[in-house]
C-alpha positions, -999 to 999 in steps of 0.1 A, spaced: -121 123 770 -124 89 753 -155 83 734 -174 49 729 -164 33 695 -187 33 668 -186 28 631 -210 23 606 -212 -14 599 -252 -15 605 -258 11 582 -262 -14 554 -277 -6 518 -312 -22 529 -312 0 561 -303 29 538 -332 21 513 -355 14 538 -350 48 557 -353 64 521 -386 50 517 -397 60 551 -396 99 541 -420 90 510 -391 89 485 -389 62 460 -353 51 450 -350 41 416 -308 42 412 -280 54 426 -267 50 464 -234 64 452 -214 71 482 -197 107 486 -168 118 504 -174 122 540 -156 113 569 -174 124 595 -211 114 583 -221 89 557 -234 106 526 -248 91 496 -262 105 461 -291 87 446 -323 91 420 -358 87 424 -384 75 402 -391 109 385 -353 109 380 -348 139 404 -315 135 420 -311 138 460 -281 135 486 -289 117 521 -268 124 550 -264 102 577 -254 116 608 -226 99 630 -244 91 661 -232 105 695 -218 136 680 -245 159 678 -278 159 696 -312 158 680 -316 196 690 -283 204 679 -287 193 646 -325 206 643 -307 240 653 -284 234 620 -313 228 601 -333 258 613 -304 279 606 -302 266 570 -337 274 568 -332 310 576 -304 316 554 -325 301 526 -354 322 532 -330 352 530 -322 338 496 -287 331 503 -271 299 486 -269 272 508 -276 237 506 -306 230 532 -321 198 540 -358 193 522 -389 191 545 -401 158 538 -435 145 558 -431 177 577 -399 174 589 -360 181 577 -349 155 602 -356 117 604 -348 87 624 -345 49 613 -329 24 633 -308 46 655 -293 68 625 -305 107 624 -303 113 589 -314 142 560 -323 144 527 -308 175 505 -313 184 466 -283 174 448 -267 205 437 -242 204 414 -211 231 406 -176 236 398 -147 241 424 -143 277 441 -112 289 427 -88 302 455 -64 323 435 -98 343 415 -104 376 434 -137 378 417 -147 346 433 -134 362 469 -153 391 466 -186 372 459 -182 352 487 -172 383 508 -203 396 500 -223 366 511 -205 359 543 -217 393 552 -253 383 543 -249 348 561 -234 368 593 -265 395 591 -287 362 596 -262 349 623 -263 375 645 -299 377 649 -295 352 680 -272 325 692 -272 289 688 -288 277 723 -278 240 721 -247 240 698 -213 251 710 -191 284 712 -157 280 698 -129 281 728 -102 266 741 -118 239 761 -132 220 730 -102 231 706 -74 227 730 -81 211 766 -101 180 753 -79 175 723 -48 174 746 -66 146 768 -76 124 738 -37 129 726 -26 117 763 -44 89 762 -40 78 726 -21 44 718 -18 57 681 9 82 695 46 66 697 53 63 734 89 78 728 73 109 713 42 113 733 57 135 759 74 158 734 41 162 715 22 171 745 47 193 757 45 209 722 6 213 725 12 225 760 32 256 749 5 261 725 -22 262 751 -1 285 772 6 311 744 -30 306 734 -40 314 766 -21 353 765 -36 358 730 -71 342 727 -98 366 738 -133 368 739 -137 406 728 -160 397 703 -197 393 697 -205 358 690 -230 350 661 -237 318 646 -215 306 617 -210 283 592 -180 270 614 -161 255 587 -159 276 558 -130 262 539 -129 266 498 -140 225 496 -171 239 511 -180 264 486 -193 254 449 -198 279 424 -226 279 402 -227 315 386 -218 328 420 -212 307 457 -231 279 469 -222 273 507 -225 236 516 -220 215 547 -231 234 582 -222 199 603 -197 222 622 -220 251 625 -215 268 659 -212 305 675 -181 321 673 -161 352 662 -168 365 624 -135 358 613 -138 322 619 -156 316 586 -129 338 566 -96 329 576 -94 297 558 -106 315 525 -70 334 527 -35 321 517 -2 329 509 26 352 522 19 384 542 15 405 510 -10 383 494 -27 380 525 -30 416 530 -46 420 494 -68 390 501 -83 404 530 -88 438 517 -106 423 490 -128 401 514 -136 426 540 -146 453 517 -171 429 498 -184 416 533 -187 454 549 -213 460 526 -235 440 544 -220 434 578 -196 455 599 -164 438 606 -144 443 638 -108 443 626 -99 438 660 -103 401 653 -78 398 627 -55 391 661 -74 357 664 -64 340 629 -33 326 642 -49 312 675 -77 301 653 -53 280 631 -36 267 661 -66 255 675 -78 240 644 -45 219 642 -47 205 673 -87 198 670 -79 180 638 -52 157 648 -73 147 677 -104 145 656 -88 120 637 -73 98 669 -108 99 681 -123 84 651 -95 59 649 -119 30 657 -140 36 624 -125 14 598 -127 40 572 -99 61 593 -66 37 591 -74 33 554 -78 75 545 -48 84 571 -23 53 567 5 80 576 -6 82 613 9 51 622 44 64 608 68 79 638 76 105 610 44 119 609 45 127 646 79 142 646 65 164 621 35 172 640 58 185 670 77 205 648 44 219 633 31 228 666 66 245 676 65 265 645 29 277 652 38 288 686 63 310 671 38 325 648 14 329 677 41 353 694 45 375 666 24 408 660 -9 399 644 -15 410 606 -22 446 601 -45 462 571 -43 493 557 -56 524 574 -89 527 556 -99 491 572 -91 502 607 -118 505 631 
């Protein structure tokens, strides 16, 4: 699947200012670009010295209905007093359009970095994930996708097969490695879970700390198994992971029941993310920001390492899944 080439060249400062003015906001200073590859995000101050963040969505990625579902989910979470960075309602809407760009305005909510080695932080996050999933299981997204092999393996495999970025002499080996992953995934990926609306990309970089966790960036929200919002928060060797899972799931269980059979999806989800992420960079290569940010993608050694990583992950998929202490078994 080859997507039409697109970059943000037409999103000029004047276009951004005109878009913000169209919502009734009067920009006094700022337009400081924040780190975001997929979209374009800017911080600014209005005339009353209030600080905001404007997010301009990448065209051709999400439809209007899909973005609005994300916003509706954010609003539900906020109503349930869950600390989430939700778009502001301005002139009766959270989603606005200007010169072909969909955009939204958020309050600028600062915070310090979530500490991945702080078990108190992990416990707090576990409780709030339980509350997020309480809301998420009320219904499913109607227009946003559900996590599965088609989006995370099959489509990326096609993108990689068509890419000129992959060195010709390594392409067959790379595609063979992904193909083996796919074959193994077909045997260990299962749909024996109740889909619910997820944050979708809940890694430490999307959690700020302000006397507790603040969840940001629901851009990848979709339907899927609960464990998708948890596995990226756990790290270290098997013993360390087991302890972290016990802390996380005990806190999570205060608000939402967790099916421990989903632990068998940790390594499949990791494998799917590896392939999806690589294809995502390839897919966006025509955006001038990507060659600058990912210069190693033109290095043959990088692709050799990817082949090795995929082969190692294939071996992990064939090992027994993580097991917790009996108290956590269903």
